[in-house]
N, C-alpha and C positions, 0 to 999 in steps of 0.2 A: 372229467377227463385226465387232468393232470395227475389225480390221485391214482387213477387206473394205470397211467403210464409208469408212475413210481413203482407201484406194486409189481408191474410187469418187469421193470428193470431189476428189482430185488429178487424177483423170482428167477430171472435169467442168471443173476450172480450166484444164487444159492444152487440153482441146478448146474452150473459150470464152475466147479471149485478152481480150475486153472485161472479163470479170468479173476475171481476174488483174490487169489494169491497174487496175481500181477498188480492189482489195484493196491493191496497192502504193501507189496515190495516199492511201489512207486512212492507211496506216502512215507515209507521208511526212509527211502533215499532223500526225499525232500527235507525231512526232519535232520537227517545227518548232514545235509549240505548247509541248512540254516545254522546248525550247531558249529560247523567249521568256520563259517563266516564270522560268528560271534567270538569264536577262539582267536581269530586273526585281529577283530577289533578290540579285544580285551586289553591289550598293552596300551592302546591309545586311551581307553576309558579310565585305566588305572592311572596313566599319566595325567589326565584332566582332572581327576579326583585328587591325586596326591600333590600337584603342582599348581593347581587353579582353585578348586573348590574349597580344599583344606585351608590354604593360606587365606583366602578371603574370610572364611568363618573364624579362623583363629585371630586374624587381625581384628575383626569386629568384636571378639571376646576381650582381647588385650586393651582395647579402647576404654574399658571400664575398670582397668586395673593399673596400679602403680607397679610397673614391672622393670626389672634390669636383667631379665632373662633366666634368673634363677629364683629370686624372691618375688612374690606377688602379693599385693594388698588391694582388695576391692575399694574403690574410691567413687563409684558411680559416674557421674557426668563431669567431674572436676578436670579430667583431661581435655574435654571439649570447651570448658570454660577457660582453662589456661590458654589453649590455642587461640580461641576467638578474642581473648583480651590481651594477646601478645603483639607488642609493636614490631617485633621482628617478624613474626608471621605476616602481618599486613604489609610490612615492607617487601617481603617476598611475593606477596599477591601483586603489588604495584610494579615490581620488576618483571614478573611473568606477563602481566598485561601489556605493559609498555613495550617489551620486546615482541610479543606476539601481534599486537596491533600494527606495528610499523613493518613487521615482517609480511603480514598478509596485504596491507595497504600498498606496499611497494611490489611485492613479487607477483600477485595475480595480475594487475595491469600490465606490468613490465613482460611478464610471461606470455600474456595474450597477445601483445604488440609483436614480440619475437616470432610467436606462431603464426601470426598473419603474415609476416615478411617471409618466413620459411615457406608457407603454403603459396605464396605468390610467385616463387621462383620455379623454373621449369626443370632446372638440373641441380644435382647436389643436395636434394632434400635429406637423403639418408645420411649423408656426411654431416650435415648440421644437426640432425637428430642425435647422432652419436656424440658429437662434440659437446652439445648442450645437456645431454643426459648424463655424461660421465661423472659430473659432480654428485649427482644424486646416488649413484651406485658406490661412490668413495664412502669409507667408514667415516662416520661423524667425529670419532675420536682422532683419526688420523689428519682430518680436515682441520680440527680444532689446534692440533699441534702445528700444522703448516702456518695456520693464521696467526698464532703466537709468534712465529719468526717473522712473517710478513708485516705484521703490525706491531713490531718491537719498536719502542720509542727512539732507540739509539741506533740499532742495527738493521731495522726493518727496511724491506724493499719499498713499501708504500711511503714512508717518510722521505727515502732516498729520492724517490720519483717526484714527490711533492716539493722538495727542496730544489731539484733540478729545474722545475718549471717555475720557480720563484714564488710558490705558494707556501703559506704557513703550515708547518708540521703539526702533528697532534700526539699527545701521550698515550692514546688508546687505552689499552688495558691497565696502565699505570695510574690512572686518574679516575676517580669515581664518576665525574661529570662526562667522560667519554667512553668509558668501558662498555656501557650498554650498546653504543652504536657500533662497536667492534663485533658484538654478539649478533647484532641485526645484520651487518654485512656477511657475517659467516652463514646465518640462517637463510638469507636470501640467495646467496651463492649456492647453497647446498640443495634448496627446494626449487629453484627456478626451472631446472631440467624437467622435473616431474610435472610442474605446471604447464610448460611448453608441450610435452608430450600429450597430455589430457587435452589441452585446448586444440592442438593440431588434429587430434582423433575426432573432435566434434566439428571442426572447420571442414575436413575432408567428407564429413556425413552429410553436410548441407547441399541440397539439390543444386546442381549447375544451372537447371532451368529457371530457377528463381532469379539468378543473376543475369541470365539471358534476357528474361522478360523486362528487367530493370534497365538493361542497356537499351532495349528497343524503345522503352519509354523515355530515353534521355537521362537516365540518372547517372551521375558521375561516380568514379570509384570511391570517393569518401562517403557519398550518399549511400552507396550500396553496403559499405562497411558499417555505417551507422544504422541503417534501417533494416538491413537484412542480416548481416553477420552478427551483431551484438545481441539482437533480440533472440536469435537462435542459439546463444551461448548461456542463456539464463540457467538451464539445469546444470551445466558444467561449472558455472561460477558458484552456484549453491553448493555443489559437492565439494569444490576446493575451498570454500569458506568454512564448511564444517569441519572437514579432515585438517585443514590448517590450523583451526581453533583447538581442536583435540589435542594435535601434536604439540602446539605452543603451550598449552596448559601443562603438558607432561614433561616439558623440557628439563633434561638432567645432564646427559652425557657430556655435552660440550661445556656445560657450566662447570662440572666437576674437573675437567682438563684445564680449562682457562683459569679458575679461580679457586678450586677446591670446594669442598663441601659448604664452606662459609661464604662462597661467592666474592672473594676478595676482587678489588680493593674496598674495604669498609662495607662489606655485604652488599655492594652496588649492583652485582649481578646474580645474587642468589635468588632462585626460584622456588616455587612450593615444592618440587621434587627434591632439591638440594636441601631444603629445610627439613624434610621428612628423613632424608639419608643422615643429615648431621645429627639429628636427635636419636634416630634409632641405632646407627652403626658407630657413631663417635661418642655420644653421650650416654648410650646404652638406656634411653628412656623410651622403651618400646611401646609404652601406653600412650604417650604424648604423640609419638610417630604415628601410630595406628589412628589416633583420633584425627591428626592432620590429614592422613590419607583419606579418610571418609569425608571430611569437610571438603577436600580437593575434588573427590568424586561427585559431591553434590553441586559444586560450583561448575564442573564440566557438564553435569546433567542438565543444569539450568541454562547454561549458555547454548548448549546443543539444541535444547527444546526452543529457545528464542530464535536460533538461527533457522531451524526448520520452519518456524511460524513466519518469519520474516521473508525467507526465500520461498515459502510455500512449496517446499519440497516434501513429498510423500514418502514414508518409510516403506 
């Protein structure tokens, strides 16, 4: 029956040239429309190829060469061997993880508490959202410059306030033993607004009926927070943990402003990103910088995988 129907339709098209012409015109318009959209997408595709795909491939190629940008010599895996046996590189790994761990451990719980407090107030929620989110939209470079002044050991506002309260002052970015804590303070201040907004969005998505049922059963506010709110926040905590780790392992901008590419004082705040920049654009050792880049990529990949497994978050 279907074969006969198809033959009948073809016969109708053959017997009526105007219908066949309309069908051909419609197909031609569709092809032209698709071509137009591809032409609009072409600049984006070219941008992705030129500024993302090509640098990734070229960086991978350079990791096997001794290169200063003009002269190249193939040396195989020696760049990777140099990076993996470099005490300076492992010092940057330690700095990166130290700053990242404390940033995450402090910011996520603190942001969740602030979000819970904001969610509990009836008036002024939008005001608090704006106030807490402002640091996150501030340029990290500008924020780092402000923190340099605030945490200045002699003229800084922080030490002035501590001294006025009779508390011991700190050398902050002038001392290797305290410089990391200055970076952690900056990181927490800059990221906490994002954490609050994300937590607040999840808090407002929890059904009020669950809290109402718990109140009827005699649960206190603390019990509701512990047994209803926190379990329903697990997905958000996993998301913040993963994004926080990725951002922490890629940290560079504020380090460059606060301590330069070598993470002064005494490389105490130099991160993996700063090590790559120092080798590539200060020492013109592009092969070593490229190898360090791929080692950092593998570290980020491994930690993201473990975070996904621990949090049981599905991609």
